C-alpha positions in Angstrom: 0.0 0.0 0.0 2.7 2.5 0.8 4.5 1.7 -2.5 1.2 2.4 -4.4 0.8 5.7 -2.6 4.3 6.7 -3.5 3.8 5.7 -7.1 0.6 7.8 -7.2 2.5 10.8 -5.7 5.3 10.4 -8.3 2.8 10.2 -11.1 1.0 13.3 -9.9 4.4 15.2 -9.7 5.3 14.1 -13.2 2.0 15.4 -14.5 2.5 18.7 -12.8 6.0 18.9 -14.2 4.8 18.2 -17.6 2.1 20.9 -17.3 4.7 23.4 -16.1 7.0 22.6 -19.1 4.1 23.0 -21.6 3.2 26.3 -19.9 6.8 27.5 -20.1 7.1 26.5 -23.8 3.8 28.1 -24.8 4.3 31.4 -22.9 8.0 31.6 -24.0 7.0 31.1 -27.7 4.3 33.8 -27.2 6.8 36.2 -25.6 9.3 35.7 -28.4 6.7 36.2 -31.1 5.5 39.4 -29.4 9.1 40.7 -29.1 9.7 39.8 -32.8 6.6 41.7 -33.9 7.5 44.7 -31.8 11.0 44.7 -33.3 9.6 44.6 -36.8 7.3 47.5 -35.9 10.2 49.6 -34.6 12.4 48.8 -37.6 9.7 48.7 -40.3 11.1 50.1 -43.5 14.8 49.8 -42.6 16.4 50.8 -45.8 19.6 50.5 -47.7 21.5 53.6 -48.5 19.9 55.4 -51.4 21.9 55.5 -54.6 22.6 58.6 -56.6 23.7 58.2 -60.3 23.2 54.5 -60.1 25.6 52.6 -62.4 23.8 49.7 -64.1 24.9 47.0 -66.4 26.7 47.7 -69.7 24.3 49.3 -72.1 23.9 48.0 -75.7 25.3 50.1 -78.6 23.3 53.1 -79.7 21.4 52.5 -82.9 22.8 54.9 -85.4 22.9 54.7 -89.3 26.1 53.3 -90.8 28.6 55.9 -91.9 30.4 55.4 -95.2 34.0 56.0 -94.0 35.4 55.2 -97.5 33.4 58.1 -98.9 34.6 60.4 -96.1 38.2 59.4 -96.8 37.9 61.6 -99.9 37.6 64.8 -97.7 40.6 67.0 -97.7 41.4 69.9 -95.4 45.2 70.0 -94.9 45.7 73.3 -96.9 43.9 76.6 -96.9 42.6 75.9 -100.4 41.2 72.5 -99.4 39.4 74.1 -96.4 37.6 76.4 -98.7 36.0 73.5 -100.6 33.0 71.5 -99.5 33.0 68.1 -101.1 29.4 67.5 -102.4 29.1 63.7 -101.9 30.5 63.4 -98.4 28.4 66.5 -97.4 25.2 65.1 -98.8 25.9 61.7 -97.2 26.3 63.2 -93.7 23.3 65.5 -94.3 21.1 62.4 -94.9 22.4 60.7 -91.8 22.0 63.8 -89.7 18.2 63.8 -90.4 18.1 60.6 -88.2 20.3 62.0 -85.5 18.1 62.7 -82.4 19.0 64.3 -79.1 18.4 61.0 -77.3 21.2 59.5 -79.4 23.7 61.9 -78.0 22.3 61.5 -74.5 22.8 57.8 -74.7 26.3 58.3 -75.9 27.1 60.5 -72.9 27.3 63.7 -74.8 30.6 63.1 -76.6 32.8 66.2 -76.8 34.9 67.2 -79.8 38.6 67.5 -79.0 38.9 71.2 -80.0 42.2 71.5 -78.0 43.9 68.7 -80.0 46.0 69.6 -83.0 43.8 70.0 -86.1 45.9 67.3 -87.9 44.3 64.7 -85.6 40.7 65.8 -86.3 40.6 63.8 -89.5 40.3 60.5 -87.5 37.0 61.9 -86.1 35.2 62.2 -89.4 31.7 60.8 -89.3 31.6 60.7 -85.4 28.7 62.4 -83.6 29.4 65.2 -81.1 27.5 67.7 -79.0 28.6 71.2 -78.1 26.9 74.3 -76.6 27.7 77.9 -77.1 26.8 81.4 -78.0 25.5 82.0 -81.6 27.9 84.3 -83.5 26.0 84.3 -86.8 23.1 82.5 -88.4 22.3 82.5 -92.1 19.9 80.7 -94.5 21.5 80.2 -98.0 21.2 78.2 -101.1 24.7 77.2 -102.2 23.6 75.2 -105.3 20.8 76.4 -107.5 17.7 74.1 -107.3 18.7 72.5 -104.0 17.1 73.0 -100.6 18.3 75.9 -98.5 20.9 75.2 -95.8 21.0 76.9 -92.4 24.5 77.8 -91.4 25.6 78.9 -87.9 28.9 80.0 -86.5 29.0 79.2 -82.7 31.5 80.2 -80.0 31.5 77.2 -77.7 31.5 77.3 -73.9 35.3 76.7 -74.0 35.9 79.6 -76.3 36.4 77.7 -79.6 34.6 78.4 -82.9 32.6 75.8 -84.8 30.5 75.8 -87.9 27.2 74.0 -87.8 24.9 73.4 -90.8 21.5 71.7 -91.1 18.9 71.1 -93.7 16.0 71.6 -91.3 15.1 75.2 -90.1 15.2 75.8 -86.3 11.9 75.7 -84.4 12.5 79.3 -83.4 14.2 82.3 -84.8 17.8 82.7 -83.5 19.7 85.9 -83.2 23.4 86.5 -82.5 24.1 86.1 -78.8 21.6 83.4 -78.2 22.7 80.2 -76.5 22.3 77.0 -78.5 23.1 73.3 -78.4 24.3 71.5 -81.5 24.3 67.8 -82.2 26.1 66.7 -85.4 28.6 64.6 -87.3 32.1 66.1 -87.8 32.9 66.5 -91.5 36.1 68.6 -91.9 37.9 71.8 -91.0 36.2 74.4 -93.1 36.8 78.1 -93.9 34.0 80.5 -95.0 33.0 84.1 -94.4 30.7 85.1 -91.5 29.0 88.4 -90.9 30.8 90.7 -88.5 33.6 88.2 -88.2 35.2 87.9 -91.6 36.4 84.5 -92.6 36.3 81.9 -89.9 38.4 78.7 -90.1 36.8 76.1 -87.8 35.5 72.5 -87.5 32.3 71.9 -89.5 29.5 69.7 -88.1 26.5 68.5 -90.0 23.4 68.1 -87.9 19.7 67.8 -87.8 18.4 71.0 -86.2 19.8 73.8 -84.0 18.1 73.9 -80.6 18.0 76.5 -77.9 20.1 76.3 -74.7 20.9 78.5 -71.7 24.2 79.9 -70.4 26.1 77.8 -67.9 26.2 78.6 -64.2 28.4 77.6 -61.4 26.6 76.1 -58.4 25.8 78.9 -55.9 27.1 78.5 -52.4 23.8 79.7 -50.9 20.3 80.7 -52.0 20.1 84.1 -53.7 17.0 85.5 -52.1 16.7 88.3 -54.6 16.5 85.8 -57.4 13.7 84.0 -55.6 11.4 87.0 -55.3 9.8 86.4 -58.7 8.5 82.9 -57.6 4.7 82.7 -57.4 2.8 80.4 -55.0 -0.5 78.6 -55.6 -3.6 80.2 -54.2 -6.5 78.3 -52.9 -8.0 76.0 -55.7 -5.3 77.0 -58.2 -2.9 74.8 -60.2 0.6 76.1 -60.9 3.9 74.8 -62.2 7.1 74.7 -60.3 9.3 77.7 -61.1 12.1 76.2 -63.2 14.5 79.1 -62.9 14.3 79.0 -59.1 14.4 75.2 -59.1 17.7 75.1 -61.1 19.1 77.9 -58.9 18.4 75.8 -55.7 19.6 72.7 -57.5 23.0 74.5 -57.9 22.9 75.2 -54.1 22.2 71.6 -53.5 25.2 70.5 -55.6 27.4 72.9 -53.8 26.2 71.6 -50.4 26.8 68.0 -51.5 30.4 68.9 -52.4 31.0 71.1 -49.3 29.4 69.2 -46.4 31.8 70.8 -43.9 30.1 74.1 -44.7 26.5 73.1 -44.9 26.1 70.2 -42.4 26.4 72.5 -39.4 23.8 74.9 -40.9 21.4 72.0 -41.5 21.9 70.9 -37.9 20.8 74.4 -36.7 17.9 74.5 -39.2 14.4 74.0 -37.8 12.4 70.8 -38.2 9.3 71.2 -40.3 6.6 70.5 -37.7 2.8 71.1 -37.8 2.8 74.7 -36.5 5.7 75.7 -38.7 4.0 74.1 -41.7 0.9 76.1 -41.0 2.9 79.4 -40.9 4.7 78.4 -44.1 1.5 77.8 -46.0 0.0 81.1 -44.8 3.1 83.1 -45.8 5.3 81.1 -48.2 7.3 84.1 -49.5 8.6 84.7 -46.0 10.2 81.3 -45.8 11.5 81.0 -49.4 15.1 79.9 -49.6 15.2 79.0 -45.9 16.9 75.8 -44.8 14.8 73.1 -43.1 15.0 69.6 -41.8 12.1 67.6 -43.2 11.0 64.2 -41.8 8.9 61.8 -43.7 8.5 58.6 -45.6 8.5 58.3 -49.4 5.2 57.4 -50.9 5.9 58.2 -54.6 9.1 58.8 -56.5 10.1 59.7 -60.1 13.2 60.5 -62.2 12.7 63.1 -64.9 14.8 63.8 -68.0 16.1 67.3 -67.7 15.7 69.9 -70.4 18.6 72.3 -71.2 19.7 73.8 -68.0 22.5 76.0 -66.6 24.0 73.1 -64.5 24.2 70.8 -67.5 22.4 68.1 -65.5 20.9 65.2 -67.5 18.3 64.2 -64.8 16.5 65.4 -61.8 14.5 63.4 -59.2 11.3 64.0 -57.4 9.6 62.3 -54.4 6.4 62.9 -52.4 6.6 62.5 -48.6 4.0 61.6 -46.0 4.3 62.4 -42.4 1.4 61.6 -40.0 2.4 64.4 -37.7 1.8 66.9 -40.6 -1.7 65.6 -41.3 -2.8 64.7 -44.8 -0.6 67.3 -46.5 2.1 65.8 -48.7 5.6 67.3 -49.0 7.2 67.4 -52.5 11.0 67.2 -52.6 13.3 67.6 -55.6 17.0 67.0 -56.0 19.4 67.2 -59.0 20.6 64.1 -60.8 19.4 60.5 -60.6 18.5 59.9 -56.9 16.9 56.5 -56.3 14.1 57.6 -53.9 12.5 54.2 -54.4 15.1 52.7 -52.1 14.4 55.2 -49.4 12.2 53.1 -47.1 11.1 54.0 -43.6 11.4 57.4 -41.8 14.2 59.6 -43.3 15.5 63.1 -42.8 15.7 65.4 -45.8 17.9 68.5 -45.6 16.9 71.3 -48.1 15.5 74.7 -48.8 11.9 75.8 -49.3 11.1 76.7 -53.0 7.3 77.4 -53.3 3.8 76.3 -52.7 2.7 74.0 -55.5 -1.0 73.7 -56.4 -2.2 70.4 -58.1 -5.2 68.2 -58.6 -5.0 64.8 -56.9 -6.3 61.5 -58.3 -9.8 62.1 -56.8 -10.1 65.5 -58.6 -9.5 67.5 -55.4 -7.5 70.7 -55.5 -4.6 70.5 -53.1 -1.4 72.4 -52.3 2.0 71.0 -51.4 5.2 72.8 -50.2 8.1 72.1 -52.5 11.7 71.7 -51.1 15.0 71.2 -52.9 16.9 68.7 -50.9 20.5 67.4 -50.9 19.6 63.7 -50.2 18.1 61.5 -47.5 19.4 60.2 -44.2 17.7 57.3 -42.2 16.4 58.3 -38.8 15.4 55.9 -36.0 11.8 56.6 -35.2 11.0 56.7 -31.5 8.7 53.9 -30.4 5.1 54.8 -30.0 3.7 54.9 -26.4 1.6 51.8 -26.7 4.7 49.9 -27.8 6.5 50.9 -24.6 3.4 49.8 -22.6 3.4 46.4 -24.4 7.0 45.9 -23.6 6.5 46.7 -19.9 3.5 44.4 -19.8 5.5 41.6 -21.3 8.3 42.1 -18.7 5.8 42.1 -15.9 4.2 38.9 -17.3 7.5 37.1 -17.5 8.3 38.1 -13.9 5.0 36.9 -12.6 5.3 33.7 -14.6 8.8 33.1 -13.1 7.5 33.8 -9.6 4.5 31.5 -10.1 6.6 28.6 -11.4 9.1 29.1 -8.5 6.2 28.9 -6.0 4.8 25.8 -7.6 8.2 24.1 -7.6 8.7 24.9 -3.9 5.2 23.7 -3.0 5.6 20.4 -4.9 9.0 19.8 -3.2 7.6 20.5 0.2 4.6 18.2 -0.4 6.9 15.4 -1.7 9.2 15.8 1.3 6.2 15.6 3.7 4.7 12.6 2.1 8.1 10.8 2.0 8.6 11.6 5.7 5.2 10.2 6.6 5.7 7.1 4.6 9.1 6.6 6.2 7.6 7.1 9.6 4.9 4.5 8.9 7.5 2.0 7.7 9.5 2.5 10.8 6.4 2.1 13.0 5.4 -1.1 11.3 8.9 -2.6 11.4 9.2 -1.9 15.2 6.8 -4.7 16.5 8.4 -7.2 14.1 11.8 -6.5 15.7 10.4 -6.9 19.2 8.8 -10.3 18.4 12.1 -11.4 16.9 14.0 -10.5 20.1 11.5 -12.5 22.3 
């Protein structure tokens, strides 16, 4: 009987131990899962560093018509007399090819530059190659060199580097140019050519055959800080009004952004002292945008949409600029529009980030639902990840979990102590009973 009682006690203790182990495993798994979810919540959107001017895989060759280099080998320009002549067949060949030469071809080629500074004797190896150059128009003429043929449009251009170049097309320009205008020329190099030009006399310069002369703008060096006088002409959207972003002011601040990117030691301290764009400050900015134009800000938010835009002719000679729309729950439902020069991969900016930049203007637009809205526009230098502080309920959940673990540990400790005491008491009683039963047996044996 005592052995049966002991076995029942041991079985009961085993069941209790099993229940404790199951409870520990279940609650431990629950606690780990909860901690994992809280960690994901805190680190949601952890991003990789955004990439500017991303370098991709090797691009395929640009599709250009085939140049007859054997025909161009007939061109001569070694002597002054040869430079006066314009060989008809090579000229006609490049004129036909130039009709298919589009600006996107030169963009894809990386805007190849003609080696003006090299010795002219080496230019002959460049015949039939496409080039792009910009400069100020010295003269522009429409003339018919051969009776019965289409007119040609001849331009003498002083390049940005101070060189002279002849440029001829068969298509008229889309707008009327005057001397002093800035233009961009895409064309095939033909030869060194000499011909008269108004107000210049005879000009001996490289000749390029292109499709069409296009307008450009003078170059500018990136400004070290916003020119507030230049920003006074910017107009802001009024209630219910749609307006465009002021391109002149945008490119001016793009230049400031480029300067800040290359001079971080100068601008980083200024951005650290700049105010954060919070709700009250945003309300003041919307009420009086002109008062804040050109001021530096720190903007917090998460990217909701992002684009990369092919740039038109601009003073910084940038090929691209990038745009993103930010959302910030602390700023309500108003979206923030940020712009930056170059190719900036905003799509890789995930989670809360800080954007350092300058206020440009208030932009009015129509959203997808047809509602008229306004968004402040900032030109920024880039994006920096920020660690978002945990929400109050997250902290409460963490403390609740800690308290639960402590109570569970205390409860299990109490259960173990109780079971051990009960087991010790039962074992003592059983031992005492065995001793009492064995005592009369020993007495009878002695008698």
